[in-house]
ROZATI-312898 format. One line per field, with one value per atom (N, C-alpha, C): atom name; x, y, z negated; residue number from 1; chain. Coordinates in steps of 0.2 Angstrom, whole numbers. Layout:
<pts>
site <- (CA ...) .
X <- (X ...) .
Y <- (Y ...) .
Z <- (Z ...) .
pos <- (NUM ...) .
unit <- (A ...) .
</pts>
This chain:
<pts>
site <- (N CA C N CA C N CA C N CA C N CA C N CA C N CA C N CA C N CA C N CA C N CA C N CA C N CA C N CA C N CA C N CA C N CA C N CA C N CA C N CA C N CA C N CA C N CA C N CA C N CA C N CA C N CA C N CA C N CA C N CA C N CA C N CA C N CA C N CA C N CA C N CA C N CA C N CA C N CA C N CA C N CA C N CA C N CA C N CA C N CA C N CA C N CA C N CA C N CA C N CA C N CA C N CA C N CA C N CA C N CA C N CA C N CA C N CA C N CA C N CA C N CA C N CA C N CA C N CA C N CA C N CA C N CA C N CA C N CA C N CA C N CA C N CA C N CA C N CA C N CA C N CA C N CA C N CA C N CA C N CA C N CA C N CA C N CA C N CA C N CA C N CA C N CA C N CA C N CA C N CA C N CA C N CA C N CA C N CA C N CA C N CA C N CA C N CA C N CA C N CA C N CA C N CA C N CA C N CA C N CA C N CA C N CA C N CA C N CA C N CA C N CA C N CA C N CA C N CA C N CA C N CA C N CA C N CA C N CA C N CA C N CA C N CA C N CA C N CA C N CA C N CA C N CA C N CA C N CA C N CA C N CA C N CA C N CA C N CA C N CA C N CA C N CA C N CA C N CA C N CA C N CA C N CA C N CA C N CA C N CA C N CA C N CA C N CA C N CA C N CA C N CA C N CA C N CA C N CA C N CA C N CA C N CA C N CA C N CA C N CA C N CA C N CA C N CA C N CA C N CA C N CA C N CA C N CA C N CA C N CA C N CA C N CA C N CA C N CA C N CA C N CA C N CA C N CA C N CA C N CA C N CA C N CA C N CA C N CA C N CA C N CA C N CA C N CA C N CA C N CA C N CA C N CA C N CA C N CA C N CA C N CA C N CA C N CA C N CA C N CA C N CA C N CA C N CA C N CA C N CA C N CA C N CA C N CA C N CA C N CA C N CA C N CA C N CA C N CA C N CA C N CA C N CA C N CA C N CA C N CA C N CA C N CA C N CA C N CA C N CA C N CA C N CA C N CA C N CA C N CA C N CA C N CA C N CA C N CA C N CA C N CA C N CA C N CA C N CA C N CA C N CA C N CA C N CA C N CA C N CA C N CA C N CA C N CA C N CA C N CA C N CA C N CA C N CA C N CA C) .
X <- (-347 -342 -345 -341 -343 -344 -349 -351 -351 -348 -348 -350 -354 -356 -351 -348 -343 -345 -341 -343 -338 -340 -336 -329 -329 -322 -317 -320 -315 -312 -314 -311 -305 -300 -294 -291 -294 -292 -295 -291 -293 -293 -291 -291 -297 -298 -304 -300 -301 -298 -303 -304 -310 -307 -311 -309 -315 -314 -320 -322 -329 -332 -331 -331 -330 -323 -318 -311 -311 -314 -313 -317 -322 -326 -322 -319 -315 -309 -306 -300 -301 -306 -307 -312 -318 -323 -322 -321 -320 -313 -309 -302 -299 -300 -298 -290 -287 -280 -279 -273 -272 -273 -276 -278 -285 -288 -295 -299 -305 -309 -315 -317 -323 -327 -334 -338 -339 -337 -338 -344 -349 -355 -354 -355 -354 -361 -361 -368 -372 -369 -373 -376 -375 -377 -373 -367 -362 -358 -357 -353 -347 -341 -335 -332 -329 -326 -319 -316 -310 -306 -299 -294 -291 -291 -287 -280 -277 -269 -265 -269 -265 -270 -267 -271 -267 -269 -265 -269 -266 -270 -277 -278 -284 -288 -285 -289 -287 -291 -289 -289 -284 -284 -285 -290 -291 -291 -290 -289 -295 -298 -304 -302 -304 -302 -308 -314 -320 -326 -330 -336 -342 -346 -352 -358 -362 -369 -374 -377 -382 -389 -394 -401 -404 -403 -405 -411 -412 -417 -424 -429 -436 -437 -441 -441 -445 -448 -451 -449 -448 -445 -451 -450 -456 -453 -456 -454 -459 -457 -461 -461 -467 -468 -472 -470 -474 -474 -480 -481 -476 -472 -466 -469 -467 -468 -463 -464 -458 -452 -446 -440 -438 -439 -437 -442 -448 -452 -450 -448 -446 -439 -435 -429 -430 -435 -436 -439 -443 -446 -440 -435 -430 -426 -424 -420 -423 -429 -433 -435 -437 -439 -434 -428 -422 -420 -421 -420 -425 -431 -436 -436 -432 -431 -433 -435 -438 -432 -434 -430 -428 -433 -432 -437 -435 -440 -441 -447 -449 -453 -451 -455 -458 -464 -467 -471 -472 -475 -483 -486 -493 -497 -503 -507 -507 -507 -507 -500 -495 -488 -487 -485 -484 -477 -472 -465 -465 -462 -461 -454 -453 -447 -442 -436 -432 -427 -428 -423 -416 -415 -408 -404 -408 -405 -406 -408 -410 -404 -399 -393 -391 -390 -388 -393 -399 -405 -405 -405 -405 -398 -393 -387 -387 -390 -391 -396 -401 -406 -402 -398 -394 -390 -387 -382 -386 -392 -396 -398 -399 -401 -395 -389 -383 -381 -381 -380 -385 -391 -396 -395 -394 -393 -387 -381 -375 -377 -381 -382 -387 -391 -396 -393 -387 -383 -387 -389 -392 -387 -389 -385 -386 -392 -393 -394 -392 -393 -399 -404 -410 -408 -412 -411 -416 -414 -418 -418 -424 -426 -426 -425 -427 -435 -438 -445 -448 -453 -456 -463 -466 -473 -477 -483 -488 -488 -487 -487 -481 -475 -469 -470 -473 -474 -478 -484 -488 -484 -480 -476 -471 -468 -464 -468 -474 -479 -480 -479 -480 -474 -468 -463 -463 -468 -468 -474 -474 -479 -486 -486 -492 -491 -497 -497 -503 -502 -507 -506 -511 -510 -515 -512 -515 -520 -526 -532 -536 -536 -540 -547 -550 -557 -559 -554 -555 -556 -552 -552 -558 -560 -566 -572 -572 -578 -578 -573 -572 -570 -567 -565 -557 -556 -549 -546 -550 -548 -543 -542 -538 -530 -528 -521 -519 -522 -521 -521 -526 -527 -521 -519 -513 -507 -505 -499 -499 -505 -505 -504 -505 -505 -498 -493 -487 -483 -479 -474 -467 -463 -456 -453 -449 -445 -449 -456 -460 -459 -463 -462 -468 -468 -474 -472 -476 -475 -481 -479 -484 -484 -490 -490 -493 -491 -494 -494 -499 -500 -496 -496 -492 -496 -494 -498 -506 -508 -515 -518 -515 -518 -518 -521 -522 -528 -528 -534 -538 -545 -549 -547 -544 -542 -536 -532 -526 -528 -533 -535 -538 -542 -546 -541 -536 -531 -527 -525 -521 -525 -532 -536 -537 -538 -539 -532 -527 -520 -518 -523 -521 -519 -519 -517 -523 -522 -528 -528 -534 -534 -534 -530 -530 -530 -534 -534 -528 -525 -520 -523 -529 -532 -537 -540 -546 -543 -537 -534 -531 -531 -528 -521 -516 -509 -506 -501 -497 -493 -492 -489 -482 -478 -472 -473 -479 -480 -482 -486 -490 -485 -480 -475 -472 -470 -467 -472 -478 -483 -483 -484 -484 -478 -472 -466 -466 -468 -468 -473 -479 -484 -481 -477 -474 -469 -465 -460 -463 -468 -472 -474 -477 -481 -475 -470 -465 -459 -457 -451 -452 -458 -460 -465 -471 -477 -476 -474 -473 -467 -462 -457 -459 -463 -465 -469 -473 -477 -473 -467 -463 -460) .
Y <- (696 694 688 683 677 679 676 678 671 672 667 669 665 666 663 667 665 666 663 663 669 671 676 673 666 663 663 664 664 670 676 682 683 685 686 693 698 705 707 709 711 706 700 694 689 685 680 674 668 662 657 655 651 644 639 632 628 621 617 618 617 617 623 629 635 636 634 634 630 624 620 623 627 630 636 639 645 642 637 635 630 625 620 622 625 627 633 639 645 646 642 643 650 652 659 659 665 666 671 672 678 684 689 696 696 690 690 692 695 698 693 693 689 693 692 695 690 692 688 691 687 690 686 691 688 688 684 683 689 694 700 704 701 703 708 710 714 711 714 711 715 711 714 711 716 714 713 707 704 702 703 701 695 690 684 685 683 684 677 672 665 660 655 649 643 640 634 627 622 615 615 618 617 623 629 635 641 646 652 658 662 668 674 678 684 690 696 702 707 709 714 721 723 729 735 732 737 734 738 736 738 734 736 737 742 743 741 735 732 732 733 732 726 720 714 710 712 708 711 706 709 713 718 722 718 713 709 702 698 691 686 682 678 671 667 660 655 651 646 639 637 630 626 620 616 609 606 599 595 591 588 585 588 585 580 577 573 577 574 577 582 581 586 592 591 597 601 598 602 606 602 606 611 611 616 622 621 626 630 626 629 633 631 634 641 640 646 650 648 652 656 654 657 663 662 667 672 671 675 679 677 681 678 672 669 669 670 670 663 658 652 647 640 635 630 628 624 618 612 607 604 601 598 592 587 581 582 582 583 577 577 571 567 572 569 569 570 570 562 562 556 553 557 556 554 548 546 548 552 554 549 548 543 546 545 549 547 541 539 543 546 550 557 559 566 571 569 574 576 570 571 575 574 577 585 586 593 597 594 596 598 593 595 601 601 607 613 613 619 621 616 618 621 618 621 628 630 637 641 639 643 644 639 640 645 644 649 656 657 663 667 663 666 668 664 665 672 672 678 684 684 689 692 687 689 691 694 696 692 688 684 677 672 665 662 660 657 651 650 644 639 632 627 622 621 617 609 605 598 598 592 592 593 597 598 594 593 591 597 596 602 606 603 606 611 608 612 618 617 622 628 626 631 635 631 635 640 638 643 649 648 653 659 657 662 667 665 670 675 674 679 684 689 694 692 688 687 679 676 669 668 664 662 655 652 645 646 643 644 638 640 635 635 630 630 631 629 630 638 642 649 651 649 650 648 641 639 643 646 650 657 658 665 670 668 673 674 680 681 687 690 697 696 690 689 691 688 689 696 700 707 711 710 713 712 706 704 707 707 710 717 720 728 730 725 726 725 722 720 726 726 732 730 736 735 732 727 723 718 717 712 705 700 694 690 685 681 674 670 663 660 658 656 648 645 637 635 630 626 619 616 609 605 598 594 593 588 586 586 582 581 587 592 598 596 601 600 595 592 588 593 592 596 598 592 593 598 598 602 609 610 617 620 616 619 620 616 617 624 625 630 637 637 642 644 639 640 643 642 644 651 654 661 662 656 656 658 663 665 661 658 655 660 658 663 659 663 660 663 659 661 662 664 666 660 661 656 649 649 643 639 632 628 627 629 628 622 619 613 615 610 612 616 614 618 625 626 632 638 635 640 644 642 646 651 650 654 660 658 663 668 666 670 675 672 676 681 680 684 690 688 693 698 695 700 704 702 705 711 710 715 720 718 723 727 724 728 731 728 730 734 733 736 741 739 744 749 748 753 758 755 760 764 762 766 772 771 776 781 779 783 789) .
Z <- (-77 -82 -86 -87 -90 -98 -101 -108 -112 -118 -123 -130 -133 -140 -144 -149 -153 -160 -165 -172 -175 -181 -184 -186 -188 -189 -183 -177 -172 -170 -174 -173 -178 -176 -180 -179 -183 -181 -175 -170 -164 -158 -161 -156 -157 -152 -153 -150 -154 -152 -151 -145 -143 -142 -144 -143 -141 -141 -139 -132 -131 -125 -121 -125 -122 -119 -122 -120 -114 -114 -108 -102 -103 -98 -95 -99 -97 -92 -94 -91 -85 -86 -81 -76 -79 -74 -71 -75 -72 -69 -72 -69 -70 -76 -78 -80 -79 -80 -85 -88 -92 -89 -92 -90 -87 -86 -84 -90 -88 -94 -95 -101 -103 -108 -109 -114 -120 -126 -132 -136 -138 -142 -149 -154 -161 -164 -169 -172 -174 -175 -177 -170 -164 -158 -155 -158 -154 -149 -143 -138 -137 -136 -135 -128 -125 -118 -121 -118 -121 -114 -115 -110 -112 -108 -110 -110 -116 -117 -117 -119 -119 -118 -114 -113 -115 -120 -123 -122 -124 -123 -126 -132 -135 -137 -135 -136 -131 -131 -127 -132 -132 -136 -131 -134 -130 -135 -132 -136 -134 -140 -139 -136 -131 -128 -128 -129 -129 -132 -136 -138 -134 -132 -127 -131 -130 -132 -127 -129 -125 -128 -123 -126 -121 -124 -120 -123 -129 -133 -133 -134 -134 -141 -141 -147 -152 -151 -156 -155 -161 -161 -160 -154 -152 -154 -158 -159 -156 -152 -148 -152 -154 -157 -152 -151 -146 -149 -148 -149 -145 -148 -144 -137 -132 -125 -123 -117 -114 -114 -114 -115 -110 -103 -98 -99 -101 -101 -107 -113 -118 -117 -113 -112 -107 -102 -98 -102 -107 -111 -114 -117 -121 -116 -110 -105 -103 -100 -97 -102 -108 -114 -116 -116 -118 -113 -107 -102 -103 -105 -106 -112 -117 -123 -129 -130 -136 -141 -147 -153 -156 -155 -158 -155 -156 -153 -159 -160 -166 -163 -161 -159 -165 -164 -170 -168 -172 -170 -171 -165 -164 -164 -165 -165 -158 -153 -146 -142 -146 -143 -140 -134 -131 -133 -134 -136 -143 -145 -152 -154 -159 -161 -164 -162 -164 -169 -175 -180 -179 -177 -176 -171 -166 -161 -162 -168 -169 -169 -172 -172 -165 -160 -154 -149 -151 -147 -149 -155 -157 -155 -155 -152 -145 -141 -134 -133 -137 -136 -137 -143 -144 -139 -135 -130 -124 -123 -117 -118 -125 -127 -126 -128 -128 -121 -116 -109 -106 -107 -105 -107 -113 -116 -113 -112 -109 -102 -98 -91 -91 -96 -96 -99 -101 -104 -110 -114 -120 -126 -131 -136 -143 -143 -148 -146 -150 -148 -151 -148 -151 -155 -160 -164 -162 -162 -160 -166 -168 -174 -172 -177 -176 -177 -175 -175 -182 -183 -189 -190 -195 -196 -195 -194 -194 -200 -206 -213 -213 -211 -211 -206 -200 -195 -198 -202 -205 -210 -214 -219 -216 -210 -207 -204 -202 -200 -205 -212 -217 -217 -214 -214 -208 -204 -198 -199 -195 -195 -192 -187 -183 -181 -180 -178 -173 -168 -164 -161 -159 -155 -149 -143 -137 -136 -136 -136 -130 -126 -120 -120 -126 -127 -127 -129 -129 -121 -117 -110 -107 -109 -106 -108 -114 -116 -114 -110 -107 -112 -117 -123 -122 -118 -116 -119 -124 -127 -133 -136 -142 -140 -135 -133 -132 -127 -126 -133 -137 -143 -148 -148 -152 -150 -143 -141 -142 -141 -142 -149 -154 -161 -164 -160 -162 -163 -168 -170 -168 -166 -165 -171 -170 -175 -179 -177 -179 -176 -179 -176 -175 -171 -169 -168 -171 -170 -165 -159 -154 -154 -155 -155 -149 -146 -140 -141 -139 -139 -135 -135 -131 -124 -121 -114 -115 -121 -122 -126 -127 -131 -138 -142 -149 -151 -156 -158 -162 -162 -166 -173 -176 -183 -183 -179 -179 -177 -172 -171 -177 -180 -186 -192 -193 -198 -197 -190 -189 -190 -188 -188 -196 -200 -207 -210 -207 -210 -207 -204 -201 -194 -190 -183 -179 -175 -171 -164 -163 -156 -150 -145 -140 -133 -128 -121 -118 -113 -109 -101 -101 -95 -93 -87 -85 -82 -81 -78 -84 -84 -89 -87 -91 -89 -92 -89 -91 -98 -102 -108 -107 -102 -101 -98 -95 -92 -97 -102 -106 -110 -113 -117 -113 -106 -102 -100 -99 -98 -103 -109 -115 -115 -115 -115 -109 -104 -98 -100 -103 -105 -110 -115 -120 -116 -112 -109 -105 -101 -97 -102 -107 -112 -115 -117 -121 -118 -112 -109 -102 -99 -93 -94 -96 -96 -101 -107 -112 -111 -108 -106 -100 -96 -91 -93 -99 -102 -106 -108 -112 -108) .
pos <- (1 1 1 2 2 2 3 3 3 4 4 4 5 5 5 6 6 6 7 7 7 8 8 8 9 9 9 10 10 10 11 11 11 12 12 12 13 13 13 14 14 14 15 15 15 16 16 16 17 17 17 18 18 18 19 19 19 20 20 20 21 21 21 22 22 22 23 23 23 24 24 24 25 25 25 26 26 26 27 27 27 28 28 28 29 29 29 30 30 30 31 31 31 32 32 32 33 33 33 34 34 34 35 35 35 36 36 36 37 37 37 38 38 38 39 39 39 40 40 40 41 41 41 42 42 42 43 43 43 44 44 44 45 45 45 46 46 46 47 47 47 48 48 48 49 49 49 50 50 50 51 51 51 52 52 52 53 53 53 54 54 54 55 55 55 56 56 56 57 57 57 58 58 58 59 59 59 60 60 60 61 61 61 62 62 62 63 63 63 64 64 64 65 65 65 66 66 66 67 67 67 68 68 68 69 69 69 70 70 70 71 71 71 72 72 72 73 73 73 74 74 74 75 75 75 76 76 76 77 77 77 78 78 78 79 79 79 80 80 80 81 81 81 82 82 82 83 83 83 84 84 84 85 85 85 86 86 86 87 87 87 88 88 88 89 89 89 90 90 90 91 91 91 92 92 92 93 93 93 94 94 94 95 95 95 96 96 96 97 97 97 98 98 98 99 99 99 100 100 100 101 101 101 102 102 102 103 103 103 104 104 104 105 105 105 106 106 106 107 107 107 108 108 108 109 109 109 110 110 110 111 111 111 112 112 112 113 113 113 114 114 114 115 115 115 116 116 116 117 117 117 118 118 118 119 119 119 120 120 120 121 121 121 122 122 122 123 123 123 124 124 124 125 125 125 126 126 126 127 127 127 128 128 128 129 129 129 130 130 130 131 131 131 132 132 132 133 133 133 134 134 134 135 135 135 136 136 136 137 137 137 138 138 138 139 139 139 140 140 140 141 141 141 142 142 142 143 143 143 144 144 144 145 145 145 146 146 146 147 147 147 148 148 148 149 149 149 150 150 150 151 151 151 152 152 152 153 153 153 154 154 154 155 155 155 156 156 156 157 157 157 158 158 158 159 159 159 160 160 160 161 161 161 162 162 162 163 163 163 164 164 164 165 165 165 166 166 166 167 167 167 168 168 168 169 169 169 170 170 170 171 171 171 172 172 172 173 173 173 174 174 174 175 175 175 176 176 176 177 177 177 178 178 178 179 179 179 180 180 180 181 181 181 182 182 182 183 183 183 184 184 184 185 185 185 186 186 186 187 187 187 188 188 188 189 189 189 190 190 190 191 191 191 192 192 192 193 193 193 194 194 194 195 195 195 196 196 196 197 197 197 198 198 198 199 199 199 200 200 200 201 201 201 202 202 202 203 203 203 204 204 204 205 205 205 206 206 206 207 207 207 208 208 208 209 209 209 210 210 210 211 211 211 212 212 212 213 213 213 214 214 214 215 215 215 216 216 216 217 217 217 218 218 218 219 219 219 220 220 220 221 221 221 222 222 222 223 223 223 224 224 224 225 225 225 226 226 226 227 227 227 228 228 228 229 229 229 230 230 230 231 231 231 232 232 232 233 233 233 234 234 234 235 235 235 236 236 236 237 237 237 238 238 238 239 239 239 240 240 240 241 241 241 242 242 242 243 243 243 244 244 244 245 245 245 246 246 246 247 247 247 248 248 248 249 249 249 250 250 250 251 251 251 252 252 252 253 253 253 254 254 254) .
unit <- (A A A A A A A A A A A A A A A A A A A A A A A A A A A A A A A A A A A A A A A A A A A A A A A A A A A A A A A A A A A A A A A A A A A A A A A A A A A A A A A A A A A A A A A A A A A A A A A A A A A A A A A A A A A A A A A A A A A A A A A A A A A A A A A A A A A A A A A A A A A A A A A A A A A A A A A A A A A A A A A A A A A A A A A A A A A A A A A A A A A A A A A A A A A A A A A A A A A A A A A A A A A A A A A A A A A A A A A A A A A A A A A A A A A A A A A A A A A A A A A A A A A A A A A A A A A A A A A A A A A A A A A A A A A A A A A A A A A A A A A A A A A A A A A A A A A A A A A A A A A A A A A A A A A A A A A A A A A A A A A A A A A A A A A A A A A A A A A A A A A A A A A A A A A A A A A A A A A A A A A A A A A A A A A A A A A A A A A A A A A A A A A A A A A A A A A A A A A A A A A A A A A A A A A A A A A A A A A A A A A A A A A A A A A A A A A A A A A A A A A A A A A A A A A A A A A A A A A A A A A A A A A A A A A A A A A A A A A A A A A A A A A A A A A A A A A A A A A A A A A A A A A A A A A A A A A A A A A A A A A A A A A A A A A A A A A A A A A A A A A A A A A A A A A A A A A A A A A A A A A A A A A A A A A A A A A A A A A A A A A A A A A A A A A A A A A A A A A A A A A A A A A A A A A A A A A A A A A A A A A A A A A A A A A A A A A A A A A A A A A A A A A A A A A A A A A A A A A A A A A A A A A A A A A A A A A A A A A A A A A A A A A A A A A A A A A A A A A A A A A A A A A A A A A A A A A A A A A A A A A A A A A A A A A A A A A A A A A A A A A A A A A A A A A A A A A A A A A A A A A A A A) .
</pts>
């Protein structure tokens, strides 16, 4: 069943009035007709099965027929922060990271970022990133839509870190030194309903100054194993590890 994230203002009693790109997608791409069913996901994470009742020029009206109880989100909120990499790589992280359950994405301007942020194109860029996350969340049948931030400074990123329960940064020097215990210990110590901010460097990694500043600000340096991962691979590795620990391994023990 095709899924759409809708806002509270689109709900009118037991009806949902969908407009814009989603209405176009329903009519022009999916070629749906009245009486076809769709799933509408509201900001609180609740999902309603709806039946299309009317297709107009600029909107689609559907009626709520059933509320679904779904368990699709990670038990812990994982925020992915990354030194801004080249455009396609960052978009890949957003798309695949959304599929893997990330709660949000925070790019930041790192010392070794190759890409230079163009403030004039900022609004369109962030809008595109949000659209990528939305489409991936719908495809993955998630119940919460990840937030995508505009690029932050390292200072702003550290400040955001103070709002979460746990903080780490993936540091290749930990792997080179054979120190692999930090990540398993951190994942084992996460609590249901808790949050984690995981920070990754750009193509060239962290500068020594950035690594020192993060560590002084309460971010734990972590190895992601003995192999050095590309900047776009590392966040996906972490999210997969969290999913295994929380959604497969622990449930198997229960």
